[in-house]
C-alpha positions in Angstrom: -87.0 73.5 43.0 -87.6 70.7 40.3 -87.0 67.7 42.2 -88.4 68.9 45.6 -91.0 66.3 46.5 -92.8 65.9 49.4 -93.0 63.5 52.0 -95.2 61.1 52.8 -98.6 63.5 53.6 -101.2 63.0 56.8 -105.0 63.4 57.0 -106.2 66.4 57.9 -109.3 68.0 58.5 -107.6 71.7 58.4 -109.4 74.0 56.2 -106.2 74.7 54.6 -106.0 71.3 53.7 -102.5 71.0 55.7 -101.1 67.8 58.0 -100.4 69.4 61.6 -96.7 69.8 62.4 -95.2 66.9 65.6 -94.5 69.5 68.0 -90.7 69.7 68.5 -88.0 71.8 70.4 -86.8 73.4 67.3 -88.6 75.4 64.7 -86.6 74.9 61.4 -87.8 75.0 58.0 -84.6 73.7 55.6 -87.0 74.5 52.3 -87.7 78.1 53.3 -83.5 78.8 53.2 -84.4 77.6 49.9 -86.3 80.0 48.7 -84.5 82.2 50.5 -81.2 81.2 48.0 -83.5 81.8 45.2 -84.9 85.5 46.9 -80.7 85.5 46.2 -80.8 85.1 43.1 -83.5 86.7 42.3 -81.8 90.1 43.1 -78.4 89.1 41.9 -79.6 88.6 38.1 -81.0 91.7 38.5 -78.2 94.1 39.9 -74.8 91.5 37.9 -76.7 90.8 34.9 -74.2 92.0 32.3 -75.4 94.0 28.9 -73.6 92.0 26.6 -76.0 88.9 27.5 -78.6 91.5 26.9 -77.8 91.8 23.5 -76.4 88.1 22.9 -81.0 87.0 23.9 -82.1 90.0 22.1 -80.3 88.0 19.4 -82.3 85.0 19.5 -85.5 87.0 19.0 -86.5 87.5 22.4 -88.3 91.3 22.5 -86.4 93.5 24.2 -89.2 94.3 26.7 -88.9 91.3 27.8 -85.3 91.3 28.6 -85.4 94.1 30.7 -88.3 93.4 32.5 -87.0 89.7 33.3 -83.9 91.5 34.8 -86.0 94.3 36.7 -88.0 91.8 38.3 -84.8 90.4 40.3 -85.6 93.4 42.5 -88.6 91.8 43.5 -86.4 89.3 45.3 -86.1 91.8 48.1 -90.0 91.2 48.5 -89.6 87.8 48.8 -87.0 88.4 51.5 -89.1 90.5 53.2 -92.2 88.6 53.6 -90.3 85.6 54.1 -88.3 87.5 57.1 -91.7 88.4 58.0 -93.2 84.9 58.8 -90.1 83.5 60.3 -90.0 86.4 63.0 -94.0 86.4 63.5 -93.7 82.6 63.5 -91.0 82.6 65.9 -92.9 85.0 67.9 -95.9 83.2 68.5 -94.0 79.8 69.5 -92.0 81.7 71.9 -95.1 83.2 73.5 -96.8 79.7 73.6 -94.1 78.5 75.2 -93.1 80.9 77.8 -96.6 82.7 78.0 -95.1 86.1 77.2 -92.6 87.5 74.2 -89.4 89.0 75.9 -88.7 92.0 73.9 -85.7 92.6 75.2 -83.9 88.9 73.9 -85.8 89.6 70.8 -83.9 92.6 70.2 -80.5 91.4 71.5 -80.7 88.6 69.0 -81.7 90.7 66.1 -78.5 92.9 66.9 -76.2 90.2 67.1 -77.7 88.4 64.1 -77.9 91.6 61.8 -75.0 94.7 63.2 -71.9 92.7 63.5 -71.4 92.1 59.2 -74.2 95.2 58.4 -71.5 98.0 60.4 -68.4 95.9 59.5 -69.8 96.5 55.6 -70.4 99.8 56.1 -66.7 100.3 57.6 -65.2 98.8 54.5 -67.2 101.0 52.1 -66.0 104.4 53.8 -62.3 102.8 53.9 -62.5 101.8 50.4 -64.3 105.5 49.5 -60.9 107.3 51.2 -58.9 105.8 48.4 -61.0 105.1 45.6 -62.8 108.6 45.0 -65.7 107.7 42.7 -66.9 105.0 45.4 -66.7 107.7 48.4 -70.0 108.3 50.2 -72.0 111.3 51.1 -71.6 112.1 54.7 -75.1 112.7 54.9 -75.7 108.8 53.2 -73.5 107.6 55.6 -74.9 109.9 58.6 -78.4 107.6 57.6 -77.3 104.3 56.9 -75.6 104.5 60.4 -78.7 105.5 62.1 -80.2 102.3 60.0 -83.1 105.1 58.0 -80.5 104.5 54.8 -83.7 103.8 52.6 -85.4 107.3 53.5 -81.8 108.6 52.0 -82.4 107.1 48.7 -85.8 108.1 48.4 -84.7 111.1 47.8 -81.5 110.6 45.5 -81.2 108.1 42.9 -79.3 104.7 43.3 -75.2 106.2 44.2 -72.7 104.4 42.1 -70.8 102.5 45.0 -71.5 99.2 46.4 -74.0 99.8 49.5 -77.0 101.2 48.2 -79.0 97.8 48.3 -78.3 98.2 52.2 -81.6 100.3 52.0 -83.4 97.0 52.9 -82.1 96.3 55.9 -82.6 100.0 57.2 -86.1 98.4 56.3 -86.1 95.5 57.7 -84.6 97.0 60.9 -87.6 99.4 61.1 -89.7 96.7 61.2 -87.8 94.3 63.8 -88.2 97.5 66.2 -92.2 97.6 66.1 -93.7 93.7 65.4 -92.7 92.5 69.2 -94.1 95.1 71.6 -97.2 94.9 69.2 -97.8 91.4 69.3 -96.9 91.5 73.2 -99.3 94.1 73.5 -102.1 92.8 71.4 -101.8 89.4 70.7 -103.1 87.8 67.6 -106.3 89.2 67.6 -104.5 93.1 67.3 -101.8 91.5 65.3 -104.6 90.2 62.3 -106.1 93.4 62.5 -102.0 94.9 62.5 -101.6 93.4 59.1 -104.7 94.4 57.5 -104.2 98.2 58.7 -100.8 97.8 57.2 -101.8 96.5 53.5 -104.2 99.1 53.6 -101.5 102.1 54.2 -99.0 100.4 51.8 -101.8 101.0 49.0 -102.9 104.1 50.2 -99.5 105.2 50.5 -98.6 103.8 46.6 -101.6 106.3 45.5 -100.7 109.5 47.3 -97.0 109.0 45.7 -97.8 108.3 42.6 -100.1 111.0 42.6 -97.7 113.7 43.9 -94.8 112.9 41.0 -92.6 110.5 43.2 -91.2 108.2 40.7 -91.8 104.4 41.4 -88.0 104.1 41.5 -86.7 104.7 44.2 -88.6 107.2 45.9 -91.6 104.4 46.2 -89.7 101.4 45.8 -87.4 102.4 49.1 -90.3 103.8 50.9 -91.2 102.2 53.9 -94.9 103.0 54.4 -95.4 102.2 50.6 -93.8 98.4 50.9 -94.8 97.3 54.5 -97.7 95.2 52.9 -94.8 92.5 52.0 -94.6 92.3 55.9 -98.2 92.5 56.5 -98.1 89.2 53.9 -96.1 87.4 55.7 -97.1 88.5 59.5 -100.4 86.9 58.3 -99.3 84.0 56.5 -97.8 82.8 59.9 -101.2 83.6 61.8 -103.0 81.7 59.1 -100.4 78.3 58.3 -99.1 78.1 62.2 -98.1 75.1 63.2 -99.4 73.0 60.3 -97.5 72.4 56.7 -99.6 72.6 53.3 -100.4 69.7 52.0 -99.4 70.6 48.4 -98.5 67.9 45.4 -95.4 68.2 43.3 -96.4 70.0 40.3 -98.9 72.0 42.2 -95.7 73.3 44.2 -94.0 73.5 40.7 -97.1 75.6 39.2 -97.4 77.9 41.9 -93.0 78.8 41.7 -93.6 79.2 37.9 -96.6 81.7 38.6 -94.9 83.8 41.2 -92.1 84.1 38.1 -94.5 85.0 36.0 -96.5 87.7 38.2 -93.1 89.1 39.0 -92.3 89.9 35.8 -96.1 90.9 35.1 -95.5 93.6 37.6 -92.3 94.1 36.0 -92.8 94.2 32.4 -96.7 95.9 32.9 -96.8 98.1 35.7 -92.8 99.3 35.4 -93.0 98.8 38.7 -89.1 99.3 39.4 -88.6 102.0 36.5 -87.3 105.9 37.4 -90.2 106.7 35.8 -93.7 108.5 36.9 -96.0 105.6 37.2 -99.7 106.2 37.3 -101.3 105.3 40.3 -103.7 102.5 39.4 -100.8 101.0 37.5 -98.3 101.0 39.9 -100.8 99.8 42.7 -101.6 97.2 40.8 -98.3 96.7 40.3 -97.4 95.5 43.9 -100.6 93.6 44.3 -99.0 91.4 41.9 -96.0 91.3 43.4 -97.8 90.5 46.7 -99.5 87.7 44.8 -95.8 86.7 43.5 -94.6 86.3 46.9 -97.4 84.1 47.9 -97.1 82.1 45.4 -93.1 81.2 46.1 -93.6 81.0 49.3 -96.3 78.6 49.1 -94.4 76.5 46.5 -91.9 76.1 48.6 -93.5 76.0 51.9 -93.7 72.1 53.2 -91.7 70.8 50.3 -89.1 68.2 51.0 -85.5 69.0 49.7 -83.2 66.1 48.7 -80.1 65.0 49.4 -78.4 67.1 46.6 -80.1 70.1 47.8 -78.1 70.3 50.8 -75.7 72.9 48.6 -79.0 75.0 48.3 -79.7 74.9 51.6 -76.4 76.0 52.9 -76.1 78.9 49.9 -79.8 80.0 51.8 -77.8 80.3 55.3 -75.5 82.7 54.1 -77.5 84.5 52.1 -77.3 87.8 54.3 -73.6 87.5 53.4 -74.7 86.8 49.5 -76.9 89.6 49.5 -74.5 92.2 51.4 -71.5 91.0 49.2 -72.8 90.7 46.0 -72.3 94.3 44.5 -69.0 94.7 46.3 -68.1 91.6 44.3 -69.0 93.3 41.1 -67.5 95.8 41.6 -63.8 93.7 41.5 -65.0 91.4 39.1 -65.1 94.6 37.0 -61.4 95.6 38.3 -59.6 92.4 37.4 -61.7 92.4 34.0 -60.4 95.3 32.9 -57.1 96.3 34.4 -56.5 92.6 34.7 -57.3 90.9 32.1 -57.8 93.6 29.8 -60.8 92.4 28.2 -64.0 94.4 28.1 -66.1 91.3 27.8 -64.7 88.6 29.7 -67.3 86.1 29.2 -66.9 84.8 32.7 -67.7 88.2 34.6 -71.1 87.0 35.8 -70.5 82.7 37.1 -67.0 84.5 38.5 -68.9 87.4 40.3 -71.5 85.0 41.9 -68.8 82.6 43.2 -66.5 85.2 44.1 -69.9 86.2 46.6 -69.9 82.6 47.7 -66.2 83.0 48.7 -66.5 86.1 50.7 -70.6 85.1 51.9 -69.2 81.5 53.3 -66.0 82.9 55.0 -68.1 86.2 56.7 -70.6 83.6 57.6 -67.6 81.1 59.7 -65.4 83.8 60.9 -67.6 86.8 61.5 -71.2 86.0 61.9 -70.9 82.2 63.8 -69.8 83.8 66.8 -72.7 86.2 67.1 -74.8 83.7 66.0 -73.4 81.3 69.0 -73.4 84.3 71.3 -77.0 84.8 70.0 -78.2 81.4 71.2 -78.2 82.6 74.7 -81.1 84.5 74.2 -83.3 82.0 72.2 -86.5 80.7 73.8 -87.4 78.7 70.8 -84.7 77.4 68.7 -84.0 77.3 65.1 -81.4 77.0 62.7 -78.2 75.7 64.0 -74.8 77.5 63.5 
């Protein structure tokens, strides 16, 4: 992000100070793949950050509250994923309707199945097999059943996070629930209904936050994994797609950097001050304020990236964004493998390279998965596409 520069901009009279995109047969914004990778980095940082690193940073005079808050704020990367997913889905559906005069719901469902299900169910099967041989990672029957039914998030609203490496897949369940209703809603109601529906979802989200908190539900995971409490991020992506549809924001590079940094600070504030990611009961007002800050953080980061030009050296970031689904799915398993390697092979409890080793192992797993597992399904998926997006 530090050196992302802008392309020459065109004059425009748009209310949001944007240039109109030239019509093309393909909709793909590589800078959003970069954002997708940064969202993964946030999650990876929050999940894999070693405890010994906390002690090192604290020895430099950084307060523990800030350190723990920064680590916890990595969970907000999931919110960025939700908003970005909603924006892209809505934008593609709007373009499909403009191009074909309708939305092909069945083809849409086939596309989503081919994109999400192969890796998701393979990974669940892998986790089940590993659990048969390593009892500590054995999944409860109810958890497996709800994961298979793509409702795993509801399991975790009633239980603490497990010791295994599949709990993070709750977010896939939430996204699949969103994917299920969104195209039907847009096809039947059109833009006006979508706009109204997004506003209604935001209201529903904050009303849910209020009542869940007042009824004694802890912020994490009972609220954090609740589809109704976090639907505001999907609504935010939908409204954003309606607002900037077909336009590119005209923002200078310093403004983009400021927006990206502001987004990070908003996430940090939501985590440290409002404590939205803590496994504790948080007062309703503080919790709602925290989620409002998280929404603003998503918007700030999104507009910090949308329309930016990625330089040639940033192609690696684009690629990492391209395989980010695999990065997200595999990263906790890779952390488990690193822990085993550190303890049983190196016999070293504080291996200084554990963090980068886990990252590189995750990239390796995700890269192999993308090219040998996901790509064949993605090529099949293109048969059901009406608006081309990123190439396989």
